[in-house]
C-alpha positions as CSV (number, residue, x, y, z in Angstrom):
1,M,0.1,-0.1,0.0
2,D,1.0,3.4,-1.0
3,P,2.7,5.4,1.8
4,N,1.2,8.9,1.7
5,A,-2.3,6.7,1.2
6,L,-1.7,4.9,4.4
7,A,-0.8,8.3,5.8
8,L,-4.3,9.9,5.2
9,L,-5.6,7.2,6.7
10,E,-4.3,7.5,9.4
11,A,-4.7,11.1,9.8
12,L,-8.6,10.4,9.4
13,L,-9.1,7.6,11.3
14,F,-7.5,9.7,14.4
15,F,-10.1,12.0,14.0
16,V,-12.1,9.8,14.5
17,I,-11.6,7.9,16.5
18,L,-10.6,10.8,18.9
19,A,-14.9,12.3,18.0
20,I,-15.8,8.7,20.2
21,T,-13.0,8.4,22.7
22,F,-14.2,12.2,23.8
23,K,-17.6,11.4,23.4
24,A,-16.7,8.1,25.7
25,M,-14.6,10.1,28.2
26,M,-17.5,12.5,29.1
27,A,-19.5,10.0,30.2
28,F,-16.7,9.7,33.0
29,D,-17.5,11.4,36.0
30,V,-13.9,12.9,37.2
31,H,-15.3,15.7,39.0
32,K,-15.6,13.5,42.1
33,H,-10.8,13.5,41.6
34,F,-10.8,17.3,41.6
35,Q,-11.4,20.5,43.7
36,K,-14.6,22.2,43.9
37,G,-14.3,24.8,40.7
38,A,-11.5,23.3,39.2
39,V,-13.4,23.3,35.9
40,W,-10.4,24.4,33.6
41,Q,-8.2,21.0,35.5
42,M,-10.9,19.0,34.6
43,Q,-11.3,19.9,30.5
44,I,-7.7,19.6,30.0
45,T,-7.6,16.5,31.6
46,V,-10.3,14.9,29.8
47,I,-9.0,16.4,26.8
48,F,-5.6,15.3,27.2
49,M,-7.1,11.5,28.7
50,S,-9.0,11.8,25.2
51,L,-5.8,12.1,22.7
52,A,-3.7,9.7,24.5
53,L,-6.0,7.0,24.1
54,S,-6.9,7.4,20.4
55,Y,-3.3,7.7,20.2
56,L,-3.0,4.8,21.9
57,V,-5.3,2.8,19.1
58,L,-5.2,4.8,16.6
59,K,-1.5,3.1,16.7
60,A,-2.9,-0.6,17.6
61,I,-5.5,-0.1,14.4
62,M,-2.2,0.9,12.2
63,N,-0.8,-1.9,12.9
64,L,-2.9,-4.3,12.6
65,I,-3.8,-3.0,9.0
66,I,-0.1,-2.6,8.7
67,I,0.6,-6.4,9.2
68,S,-2.6,-7.6,7.3
69,V,-1.4,-5.8,3.9
70,Q,2.2,-7.1,4.2
71,L,0.6,-10.8,4.8
72,F,-1.5,-10.6,1.6
73,I,0.6,-9.3,-0.3
């Protein structure tokens, strides 16, 4: 598979997975781990956790795609 096509697929998948993980992270109750009134700290935490989880899931999916392409070509 073309490296440019893989890079484009990876970028598109990242934003799709980021939207899904951000929506999922909003379901978690993080306010019990913070002091009262620490809204921006909670927001930053949810954003960074979503980015980290998206990156890890994306790398796992991309490794599966690359391995399967190498096996079948």
